[in-house]
N, C-alpha and C positions, 0 to 999 in steps of 0.2 A: 540573560541568555551571551554566550560566547561571541554571536555578531551581532551588527545593528542590529534594533529592534525592527527596522524597516527591511530587511533581507529574511529568506528563507532556506533554513540549511537542514536539507534531508541527510539521511545518514541509514545507510542498511546495515540493518543488525545482524541477521540472520540470511542467509541464504543457500543455495545448494554450493556454489563458488565463494569463495575466499580469495579478496585480493591484498590481504595482509597475512603474513604468516603468524600462527600463532590462534587464530579465529577459529573458533570452532565452524565445520559445515554441516549443515543439517538439510533434510530434503522440508524444506519450509522456506519460510518467509516471516521476518518482519522488521519495520521499516519506522524509524523515530524522527520526529519534523519538532521544529524548532520554526515558529511563524507567528511575526507579530508580539513580540513575547508572553508565547504561550508556548506548552511542550505537549507532545502527543503521541500516541503509537499506534500505527497502522498496522495489524495481525499481530499476532506473538509466536510463531514459529510451533516446533511441535516438541522443543524441548526446554523448561524452566531453564535449566543450567546453563545452558549454552546461548540462552538469549542473557541469563543475568550475568556470564564469563564475558559475553562479547561486548554490554554493555558498560562494564569496568574496564575492559582494556581499550574501549574506545572513550574513557572517561565521561561516563552519559552518566549520570544517577535516576535512574529510573522509578525510585521514591518519589519524585516530581514531579513523575508524570500524570497531568490533569486529567485526561481521559484516554481511553481505548474506542480504535474502529474495529469491526472483525469483518470481515470482506464475507465470510461465507463459514459455514459450519462444520467443515473437513476440518481434521486434527492436525493436520500440518499448519494451520493457521490461527488455532485456539489452544493447543496444549500447552502454551507459557501465560496462560490466565490463571494455572495453578500460583506461580510466583506473585502475584500481583494481590492473592488472598494473603500472602504472607506479607508484603511491603508496604501495601498499599490500600487494603480492606476497605471497601466505600467507595473505591473508584467506580463511575459511571465507564459502562462499556454499553456503545451504540453497536446494535448488530441488524441487520436483513430481520423485520417482521413476522418472514413466515419461515424463519430457519428452522422455529423450534429451540433456540439458546436458551429461551428465559430462565428455566430452570437450571440449567449449569450452573448460569452466570450466578443466580439467588443461593445455589450450593455452596459455590465459591466463597461468598460473604461479598459479594459486588452487586454494582446497581444495573438492572438491565433497563436498556433506553432501544423499545423497536424502534425501527425504520421502514417506513413503504415510500413514501415518495423524496424525492431530494428534496433537501432542506440545510440551511443554513446554521451552522454552530458556532460559527467566529466572526467575528466581519474578515472576508476574504477566504473561508472556508469554509467547503461544504462538503455533506454526504450526495454522492449520487446514489438515487434509492433503487432499490433492488429492483434485477430484471431476473427473468426467469430463466432457467438453465436445463430446465427438463428432469423428470426423474424425484420431483419435490424437492430440487435444488433450487436455491433463491439466493443471488448475489450482490454486494453494493460496490463501491469505492469510492474513492476520496477526490475532491477537485478544490485546488489551490489558486486564488487569481492573486497578479498582483500586478498591478496597472491593467491594462489587455490583455497580459499571455495567462493563458491558463496550464497548468500540472496537472496532469490525471496519476495516480495512483490505484493500482490493479491488483487484486489479490491471486487469482487464477484466470480471471475473464471466462468462466463457463460458459455465459452469453456470448461471447466473443468479443473481443477486443475492439474492431470496431465500431461494434452495437455500443457499446459501453463510452467512447468515445464520443460518438455521435449524438446518446443521448445527454453530456457533459455538455457537450459545446451548446446544444438545444435549448437545455433550460437554466445553464449558467452563464453563458457567454461567453464574449472571448475569443483569442487570438489562440489553435495550438501550440504550447511552447515546448513540452514533456511529457512523453508517457514512461511510465518507469513500473516494473511490477513482474508478475507473472500473466504470461500469455495463452498460456493453455495449447502448447502445438499449433497455431494457427496455421490457414490456409493460406495461401500466396493472395487471394481476393481479398479476406480479412484485411492482410500488411498492406496492400496497396490502398486499400479504403481509408487507412490509415496516413498513409504517405499523401495521397491527395490532398491532406489538410496541410501538409509542407509545417510538419514540428521540427523544432531546432536541435531535437535529439531525443529519438525512443532505447531506452535501455528494457530489453528482454532480460528478463530475470526467474527463477525460479523453474515454474513448466514450461517456459516459452521454447526450450529445445535449439538445439545447435542449425537447425533449418533456419529460425528467425532469426538469427545472426547473421548467415551464410546469407540469407537474401535481400535483408537490408544491407548489408553491406556490398552486394552484386549491382540491387538494384539504386542505391544512391547514397554511398559509403559516406557523407558528409555527416549522416542523419544517427550513423549507430553509435550508441554508446556501449562501452563494455560494463557490467557493473557483477556483484558481489558483494556480500558480507568484507564492510570496511568504506566500500565506494560512498564520498560524499559530496554532496551537491552544493554548493552555497548560489544561489539567484540572487 
């Protein structure tokens, strides 16, 4: 790994916005994580070409990805799976058990690993088990611990960012440190519920909306983090 084995490095590969000139912007999300000597991907954006291009520009070799976590079944989070059928056939893909993604993952030559309950996949790395978001939609998230700090990475938060964070804290433990990902245009109440946990930073990406950034900035300006493709967080 490029950082210390004890460090956690989070890189936003694709997002609606970009922080670095030349990176592709797409309506979607993909986040690459290097933690405790392992490399894995959370969501795959909507466009395999954008995912591949941005990874190359950010000096990330996606062929070394050990596994993939998919937050939910929407195409702006699963579209890049096609890339891995070419560069990493046979890679394991963790997905919400009730999302119905099994067949699609198999057809791409990848290994489906359905997740229902919160489970540990590596030391200090957890998949936050699926939550229902209505209309047959189920979503999961990612939790990473460093000492007593908990980092929560989300896809779209259809079940509510506050509900996902609360579940993560209840089932994984620790003190909320960072929340990063799509928040799906959350209400003031949902954002207030997250702020009550006193995280160090909140990074609204993808479907979060400008309101999320503006509201957090007004309420607690020290906690807002501005994200986009090219953002790198090292803990």
